[in-house]
C-alpha positions in Angstrom: -15.8 6.2 12.8 -15.4 8.7 15.5 -13.7 7.5 18.7 -16.3 7.0 21.4 -14.0 5.8 24.3 -10.3 6.4 25.1 -8.0 8.1 22.6 -6.6 7.3 19.2 -3.3 9.1 18.6 -1.4 9.5 15.4 2.0 11.3 15.6 1.0 12.7 19.0 -2.3 14.1 17.7 -5.7 13.0 18.9 -7.7 11.7 16.0 -10.7 13.9 17.1 -8.5 17.0 16.5 -7.7 16.4 12.8 -9.9 16.6 9.7 -10.7 13.6 7.7 -8.9 15.1 4.7 -5.7 15.6 6.6 -5.9 12.1 8.1 -6.5 10.6 4.7 -3.5 12.4 3.2 -1.3 10.7 5.8 -2.5 7.1 5.2 -1.7 4.9 2.2 -3.7 1.7 1.7 -2.6 -1.5 0.0 -5.7 -3.7 -0.1 -5.8 -7.5 -0.6 -7.9 -7.1 -3.8 -6.4 -4.2 -5.6 -9.0 -2.3 -7.6 -7.4 -1.0 -10.8 -9.3 1.1 -13.3 -9.5 0.3 -17.0 -7.0 3.1 -17.7 -3.2 3.5 -17.9 -0.7 2.4 -15.3 0.1 6.1 -14.9 -3.5 6.9 -14.1 -3.7 4.0 -11.6 -0.6 5.1 -9.7 -1.6 8.8 -9.8 -5.0 7.9 -8.4 -3.3 7.9 -5.0 -2.7 11.7 -5.5 -4.0 13.1 -8.8 -1.8 16.2 -8.4 1.4 14.1 -8.3 4.1 15.1 -10.7 5.6 12.8 -13.3 8.8 12.5 -11.2 6.7 11.6 -8.1 4.8 8.9 -10.0 8.1 7.4 -11.3 9.7 7.6 -7.8 6.7 5.7 -6.3 6.9 3.1 -9.1 10.7 2.7 -8.5 10.1 2.3 -4.7 7.4 -0.3 -5.4 9.8 -2.2 -7.7 7.6 -1.9 -10.8 9.3 0.8 -12.7 11.5 -1.5 -14.8 8.5 -3.7 -15.7 6.5 -0.7 -16.8 9.4 0.5 -19.0 9.5 -2.9 -20.6 5.9 -2.5 -21.9 5.5 -1.2 -25.4 3.5 1.9 -24.2 5.3 2.2 -20.8 3.3 4.2 -18.3 0.6 4.7 -20.9 -0.2 1.0 -21.1 -3.8 0.3 -20.3 -4.2 -2.3 -17.6 -7.7 -3.6 -18.6 -10.8 -3.9 -16.5 -9.7 -4.5 -12.8 -6.1 -4.8 -14.1 -6.7 -8.1 -15.9 -3.7 -7.5 -18.1 -1.4 -7.6 -15.1 -0.4 -10.5 -12.9 -1.3 -10.5 -9.2 2.1 -9.4 -8.2 2.2 -6.6 -10.7 -1.2 -5.4 -9.5 0.0 -5.4 -5.9 3.1 -3.4 -6.9 0.8 -0.8 -8.6 -1.2 -0.7 -5.4 2.0 -0.1 -3.4 3.1 2.6 -5.8 -0.4 4.2 -5.5 -0.1 4.2 -1.7 3.4 5.6 -1.8 2.8 8.5 -4.3 1.0 10.3 -1.4 4.2 10.0 0.8 2.1 8.8 3.7 3.4 8.5 7.3 1.2 5.4 7.8 0.7 2.5 5.3 -2.2 0.2 6.0 -1.9 -3.2 4.2 -4.9 -5.4 4.5 -3.9 -9.0 3.6 -1.5 -7.6 0.9 -0.2 -11.0 -0.1 -3.5 -12.9 0.2 -4.0 -13.4 -3.5 -0.4 -14.0 -4.5 1.6 -17.2 -5.3 4.5 -17.9 -2.9 7.2 -16.3 -5.1 5.2 -13.0 -5.4 4.2 -13.2 -1.8 7.9 -13.4 -0.7 8.9 -10.6 -3.0 6.0 -8.4 -1.6 7.1 -9.1 2.0 10.6 -8.1 1.2 9.4 -5.0 -0.6 7.2 -3.9 2.3 9.9 -4.4 4.9 12.5 -2.6 2.8 10.1 0.4 2.4 9.5 0.4 6.1 13.2 0.4 6.8 14.2 2.8 4.1 11.5 5.4 4.6 10.6 5.1 8.3 6.9 4.9 7.6 4.7 3.0 10.0 3.3 -0.1 8.4 0.2 -1.7 9.8 -0.3 -5.1 8.2 -3.5 -7.0 8.8 -2.8 -10.6 7.9 -3.2 -14.3 8.6 0.2 -14.8 7.1 2.7 -15.8 9.8 5.6 -14.8 7.5 5.2 -11.2 8.5 5.6 -12.0 12.2 9.4 -12.6 12.2 10.3 -9.1 11.2 7.4 -7.2 12.8 8.1 -4.7 15.6 4.8 -5.5 17.3 2.2 -8.2 16.8 -1.3 -7.7 18.0 -3.5 -10.8 18.0 -7.3 -10.4 17.7 -9.1 -13.6 18.7 -12.9 -13.9 18.9 -13.1 -10.1 18.8 -10.7 -9.6 21.8 -7.3 -8.1 21.5 -4.5 -10.3 22.9 -0.9 -9.2 22.6 
């Protein structure tokens, strides 16, 4: 939506002064319920940027800590994930979502309840992964969550209660 009051700035640029395409190219999204296509792991990662090279796809998978798992599969990156990724665990699907977001090399990563559907072990691993990526690559991570475990290592916490921002 267009800003109707005040300003929304990204890297010093007013949101109203940039195109949607340029804005979208700078934002990676990791949703709570990752939508994977009944296609290969390669395709599902490359969906973040269809023009990505093989090296960029592998680099994104390595950063998302799923590369070794992919290589352990009989067909590697050409393994079909099934409808909505049913052949993968919840943690594996989230790592594919992280790789998909990273293949675009975004300056901002928006994660919407990224660990909401994961068991505690996968949740903890995903938390570690997201904070490591933030620290290693310097991207801005915006995490929308009810999970207090993100709070301890966050730079800023914004609480929204009854539609009002409290910070």
